C-alpha atoms as an extended CHARMM CRD file, in Angstrom:
* protein
*
       136  EXT
         1         1  UNK       CA             53.3230000000      -62.3800000000      -70.7400000000  PROA      1               0.0000000000
         2         2  UNK       CA             51.2290000000      -65.3800000000      -69.7400000000  PROA      2               0.0000000000
         3         3  UNK       CA             51.4130000000      -68.6030000000      -71.8580000000  PROA      3               0.0000000000
         4         4  UNK       CA             47.8380000000      -68.5120000000      -72.9300000000  PROA      4               0.0000000000
         5         5  UNK       CA             47.0140000000      -66.7170000000      -76.0530000000  PROA      5               0.0000000000
         6         6  UNK       CA             43.5210000000      -65.5870000000      -76.8970000000  PROA      6               0.0000000000
         7         7  UNK       CA             42.0350000000      -64.1430000000      -79.9950000000  PROA      7               0.0000000000
         8         8  UNK       CA             39.7350000000      -61.1470000000      -80.5270000000  PROA      8               0.0000000000
         9         9  UNK       CA             37.1190000000      -60.2670000000      -83.1240000000  PROA      9               0.0000000000
        10        10  UNK       CA             36.1620000000      -57.0710000000      -84.7920000000  PROA      10              0.0000000000
        11        11  UNK       CA             33.8100000000      -55.7990000000      -82.0640000000  PROA      11              0.0000000000
        12        12  UNK       CA             36.6580000000      -55.8810000000      -79.4530000000  PROA      12              0.0000000000
        13        13  UNK       CA             38.9220000000      -53.9010000000      -81.7570000000  PROA      13              0.0000000000
        14        14  UNK       CA             36.2410000000      -51.3030000000      -82.5520000000  PROA      14              0.0000000000
        15        15  UNK       CA             35.3500000000      -50.7970000000      -78.8280000000  PROA      15              0.0000000000
        16        16  UNK       CA             39.0390000000      -50.5510000000      -78.1710000000  PROA      16              0.0000000000
        17        17  UNK       CA             39.5730000000      -47.7350000000      -80.5930000000  PROA      17              0.0000000000
        18        18  UNK       CA             36.3830000000      -45.7100000000      -80.2550000000  PROA      18              0.0000000000
        19        19  UNK       CA             35.7450000000      -46.1680000000      -76.5210000000  PROA      19              0.0000000000
        20        20  UNK       CA             31.9030000000      -45.4450000000      -77.1110000000  PROA      20              0.0000000000
        21        21  UNK       CA             30.5820000000      -47.8040000000      -74.4340000000  PROA      21              0.0000000000
        22        22  UNK       CA             31.3780000000      -47.3020000000      -70.7000000000  PROA      22              0.0000000000
        23        23  UNK       CA             32.0390000000      -50.9080000000      -69.8680000000  PROA      23              0.0000000000
        24        24  UNK       CA             33.0510000000      -52.5740000000      -73.1470000000  PROA      24              0.0000000000
        25        25  UNK       CA             35.6840000000      -49.8420000000      -74.2330000000  PROA      25              0.0000000000
        26        26  UNK       CA             37.7140000000      -50.0880000000      -70.9600000000  PROA      26              0.0000000000
        27        27  UNK       CA             37.3960000000      -54.0210000000      -70.9470000000  PROA      27              0.0000000000
        28        28  UNK       CA             38.8180000000      -54.0890000000      -74.5110000000  PROA      28              0.0000000000
        29        29  UNK       CA             41.5200000000      -51.6210000000      -73.5240000000  PROA      29              0.0000000000
        30        30  UNK       CA             42.5410000000      -53.8050000000      -70.4210000000  PROA      30              0.0000000000
        31        31  UNK       CA             42.6890000000      -57.0110000000      -72.7630000000  PROA      31              0.0000000000
        32        32  UNK       CA             44.7430000000      -55.3840000000      -75.5720000000  PROA      32              0.0000000000
        33        33  UNK       CA             46.8690000000      -53.2810000000      -73.4270000000  PROA      33              0.0000000000
        34        34  UNK       CA             47.6580000000      -56.0280000000      -70.8920000000  PROA      34              0.0000000000
        35        35  UNK       CA             50.1760000000      -58.7760000000      -70.6160000000  PROA      35              0.0000000000
        36        36  UNK       CA             48.1800000000      -61.6920000000      -72.0220000000  PROA      36              0.0000000000
        37        37  UNK       CA             49.0990000000      -62.6940000000      -75.5660000000  PROA      37              0.0000000000
        38        38  UNK       CA             46.4620000000      -61.5400000000      -77.9620000000  PROA      38              0.0000000000
        39        39  UNK       CA             46.0620000000      -63.0380000000      -81.5950000000  PROA      39              0.0000000000
        40        40  UNK       CA             44.3150000000      -61.1110000000      -84.2770000000  PROA      40              0.0000000000
        41        41  UNK       CA             43.3370000000      -62.5770000000      -87.6580000000  PROA      41              0.0000000000
        42        42  UNK       CA             43.4290000000      -60.4530000000      -90.8620000000  PROA      42              0.0000000000
        43        43  UNK       CA             39.6330000000      -60.4730000000      -91.1830000000  PROA      43              0.0000000000
        44        44  UNK       CA             38.9660000000      -58.4770000000      -87.9500000000  PROA      44              0.0000000000
        45        45  UNK       CA             41.7610000000      -56.0030000000      -88.9230000000  PROA      45              0.0000000000
        46        46  UNK       CA             40.0890000000      -55.3870000000      -92.4140000000  PROA      46              0.0000000000
        47        47  UNK       CA             36.6540000000      -55.1620000000      -90.8850000000  PROA      47              0.0000000000
        48        48  UNK       CA             37.8040000000      -52.7930000000      -88.1940000000  PROA      48              0.0000000000
        49        49  UNK       CA             39.4850000000      -50.4820000000      -90.8170000000  PROA      49              0.0000000000
        50        50  UNK       CA             36.1780000000      -50.5610000000      -92.7060000000  PROA      50              0.0000000000
        51        51  UNK       CA             34.0040000000      -49.9140000000      -89.7290000000  PROA      51              0.0000000000
        52        52  UNK       CA             36.1780000000      -47.0620000000      -88.2780000000  PROA      52              0.0000000000
        53        53  UNK       CA             36.4310000000      -45.3240000000      -91.7030000000  PROA      53              0.0000000000
        54        54  UNK       CA             32.8600000000      -45.8520000000      -92.8530000000  PROA      54              0.0000000000
        55        55  UNK       CA             30.7120000000      -46.0020000000      -89.7310000000  PROA      55              0.0000000000
        56        56  UNK       CA             32.6470000000      -43.6780000000      -87.5120000000  PROA      56              0.0000000000
        57        57  UNK       CA             34.1290000000      -41.4010000000      -90.1760000000  PROA      57              0.0000000000
        58        58  UNK       CA             37.6820000000      -41.8590000000      -88.8540000000  PROA      58              0.0000000000
        59        59  UNK       CA             40.2150000000      -40.5220000000      -91.3990000000  PROA      59              0.0000000000
        60        60  UNK       CA             42.0770000000      -43.1690000000      -93.3490000000  PROA      60              0.0000000000
        61        61  UNK       CA             45.3840000000      -42.0030000000      -92.0720000000  PROA      61              0.0000000000
        62        62  UNK       CA             44.2700000000      -42.2680000000      -88.3310000000  PROA      62              0.0000000000
        63        63  UNK       CA             42.8010000000      -45.6810000000      -89.0580000000  PROA      63              0.0000000000
        64        64  UNK       CA             46.1250000000      -46.9010000000      -90.3270000000  PROA      64              0.0000000000
        65        65  UNK       CA             48.1280000000      -45.2620000000      -87.6520000000  PROA      65              0.0000000000
        66        66  UNK       CA             45.7870000000      -46.8430000000      -84.9770000000  PROA      66              0.0000000000
        67        67  UNK       CA             46.0290000000      -50.3430000000      -86.3950000000  PROA      67              0.0000000000
        68        68  UNK       CA             49.8300000000      -50.2020000000      -87.0060000000  PROA      68              0.0000000000
        69        69  UNK       CA             50.0810000000      -49.0770000000      -83.3420000000  PROA      69              0.0000000000
        70        70  UNK       CA             48.2550000000      -52.0470000000      -82.2180000000  PROA      70              0.0000000000
        71        71  UNK       CA             50.2620000000      -54.3370000000      -84.2560000000  PROA      71              0.0000000000
        72        72  UNK       CA             53.3500000000      -52.8530000000      -82.5810000000  PROA      72              0.0000000000
        73        73  UNK       CA             52.3870000000      -54.0230000000      -79.1340000000  PROA      73              0.0000000000
        74        74  UNK       CA             54.5710000000      -56.8230000000      -77.7530000000  PROA      74              0.0000000000
        75        75  UNK       CA             51.5560000000      -58.9440000000      -76.7720000000  PROA      75              0.0000000000
        76        76  UNK       CA             49.6730000000      -58.6590000000      -80.0710000000  PROA      76              0.0000000000
        77        77  UNK       CA             50.2470000000      -61.2290000000      -82.8930000000  PROA      77              0.0000000000
        78        78  UNK       CA             48.7920000000      -61.6410000000      -86.2680000000  PROA      78              0.0000000000
        79        79  UNK       CA             47.2270000000      -65.0250000000      -86.7300000000  PROA      79              0.0000000000
        80        80  UNK       CA             48.7800000000      -66.9450000000      -89.7030000000  PROA      80              0.0000000000
        81        81  UNK       CA             50.8390000000      -63.8580000000      -90.6890000000  PROA      81              0.0000000000
        82        82  UNK       CA             53.7560000000      -61.7300000000      -90.0770000000  PROA      82              0.0000000000
        83        83  UNK       CA             53.2660000000      -58.4820000000      -88.0930000000  PROA      83              0.0000000000
        84        84  UNK       CA             55.8630000000      -56.5680000000      -89.9600000000  PROA      84              0.0000000000
        85        85  UNK       CA             54.2620000000      -57.4150000000      -93.2910000000  PROA      85              0.0000000000
        86        86  UNK       CA             50.8410000000      -56.7250000000      -92.0980000000  PROA      86              0.0000000000
        87        87  UNK       CA             51.9840000000      -53.2740000000      -90.7820000000  PROA      87              0.0000000000
        88        88  UNK       CA             53.7690000000      -52.4020000000      -94.0870000000  PROA      88              0.0000000000
        89        89  UNK       CA             50.6280000000      -53.3580000000      -96.0720000000  PROA      89              0.0000000000
        90        90  UNK       CA             48.3650000000      -51.1110000000      -93.8970000000  PROA      90              0.0000000000
        91        91  UNK       CA             50.9270000000      -48.2800000000      -94.2370000000  PROA      91              0.0000000000
        92        92  UNK       CA             50.5880000000      -48.6330000000      -98.0820000000  PROA      92              0.0000000000
        93        93  UNK       CA             46.8100000000      -47.8660000000      -97.7140000000  PROA      93              0.0000000000
        94        94  UNK       CA             47.6770000000      -44.6130000000      -95.7180000000  PROA      94              0.0000000000
        95        95  UNK       CA             48.3930000000      -42.2890000000      -98.5860000000  PROA      95              0.0000000000
        96        96  UNK       CA             46.2450000000      -44.1330000000     -101.0990000000  PROA      96              0.0000000000
        97        97  UNK       CA             42.4150000000      -44.1030000000     -101.3560000000  PROA      97              0.0000000000
        98        98  UNK       CA             42.7440000000      -46.5660000000     -104.1980000000  PROA      98              0.0000000000
        99        99  UNK       CA             44.1530000000      -49.5860000000     -102.2730000000  PROA      99              0.0000000000
       100       100  UNK       CA             41.5000000000      -51.0730000000     -100.0670000000  PROA      100             0.0000000000
       101       101  UNK       CA             42.3590000000      -52.3020000000      -96.5740000000  PROA      101             0.0000000000
       102       102  UNK       CA             41.1740000000      -55.8570000000      -97.5720000000  PROA      102             0.0000000000
       103       103  UNK       CA             43.3030000000      -55.9150000000     -100.5810000000  PROA      103             0.0000000000
       104       104  UNK       CA             46.3090000000      -54.6590000000      -98.7450000000  PROA      104             0.0000000000
       105       105  UNK       CA             45.8720000000      -57.5120000000      -96.0530000000  PROA      105             0.0000000000
       106       106  UNK       CA             45.3200000000      -60.1160000000      -98.7340000000  PROA      106             0.0000000000
       107       107  UNK       CA             48.6820000000      -59.0070000000     -100.2380000000  PROA      107             0.0000000000
       108       108  UNK       CA             50.3730000000      -59.2730000000      -96.8760000000  PROA      108             0.0000000000
       109       109  UNK       CA             48.7860000000      -62.5730000000      -96.1070000000  PROA      109             0.0000000000
       110       110  UNK       CA             50.0960000000      -64.0260000000      -99.5800000000  PROA      110             0.0000000000
       111       111  UNK       CA             53.5930000000      -62.5900000000      -98.9340000000  PROA      111             0.0000000000
       112       112  UNK       CA             53.7370000000      -63.9000000000      -95.3480000000  PROA      112             0.0000000000
       113       113  UNK       CA             52.9420000000      -67.3500000000      -96.8340000000  PROA      113             0.0000000000
       114       114  UNK       CA             55.5100000000      -67.2910000000      -99.5610000000  PROA      114             0.0000000000
       115       115  UNK       CA             53.1200000000      -66.6560000000     -102.4790000000  PROA      115             0.0000000000
       116       116  UNK       CA             54.9220000000      -65.1830000000     -105.4140000000  PROA      116             0.0000000000
       117       117  UNK       CA             52.0240000000      -64.4710000000     -107.8150000000  PROA      117             0.0000000000
       118       118  UNK       CA             48.4760000000      -63.4740000000     -107.2740000000  PROA      118             0.0000000000
       119       119  UNK       CA             45.7900000000      -63.4330000000     -109.8480000000  PROA      119             0.0000000000
       120       120  UNK       CA             43.1330000000      -60.6490000000     -109.8460000000  PROA      120             0.0000000000
       121       121  UNK       CA             40.9020000000      -58.5570000000     -112.0520000000  PROA      121             0.0000000000
       122       122  UNK       CA             41.4370000000      -55.5470000000     -109.6420000000  PROA      122             0.0000000000
       123       123  UNK       CA             43.5790000000      -52.9540000000     -111.5240000000  PROA      123             0.0000000000
       124       124  UNK       CA             44.4550000000      -51.3860000000     -108.1060000000  PROA      124             0.0000000000
       125       125  UNK       CA             45.5480000000      -54.4250000000     -106.2190000000  PROA      125             0.0000000000
       126       126  UNK       CA             48.7940000000      -53.6260000000     -104.2680000000  PROA      126             0.0000000000
       127       127  UNK       CA             51.6760000000      -55.3930000000     -106.1320000000  PROA      127             0.0000000000
       128       128  UNK       CA             54.4470000000      -54.8510000000     -103.7490000000  PROA      128             0.0000000000
       129       129  UNK       CA             56.4630000000      -58.0290000000     -103.4300000000  PROA      129             0.0000000000
       130       130  UNK       CA             54.2240000000      -59.9980000000     -105.7060000000  PROA      130             0.0000000000
       131       131  UNK       CA             53.6190000000      -60.5700000000     -109.4280000000  PROA      131             0.0000000000
       132       132  UNK       CA             50.0140000000      -59.5470000000     -110.1510000000  PROA      132             0.0000000000
       133       133  UNK       CA             48.4990000000      -61.1710000000     -113.0290000000  PROA      133             0.0000000000
       134       134  UNK       CA             44.9830000000      -61.4000000000     -114.5830000000  PROA      134             0.0000000000
       135       135  UNK       CA             43.6650000000      -64.8300000000     -115.2440000000  PROA      135             0.0000000000
       136       136  UNK       CA             43.6870000000      -65.5870000000     -119.0170000000  PROA      136             0.0000000000
């Protein structure tokens, strides 16, 4: 791997997965499958999950499997988070239509940063590894 790390946004991730543009899809693939270190923030991961499932009709299980596969790449890092925790959070979304991709990633981000309690009014917020409370 080269020393220089770069980051990608949602458009690159979507092109990588759907390969629906003759130049951009292969370019995204060369970048993400290459040797250069690539950082991805949780926001593009959540946006990509949403776009793939809602705009492209990709089944939830396939979306999760694709994103987890991407996180397993040696050259890919999660910005500000832990890859294993992020992948585990996405896997929690796989069987559940009740847990949103964004909430799962918020939970992963909190756990990666040592947060013990999260406050939410969302009754379906993923509680694994966190105390989930409603503000009083």
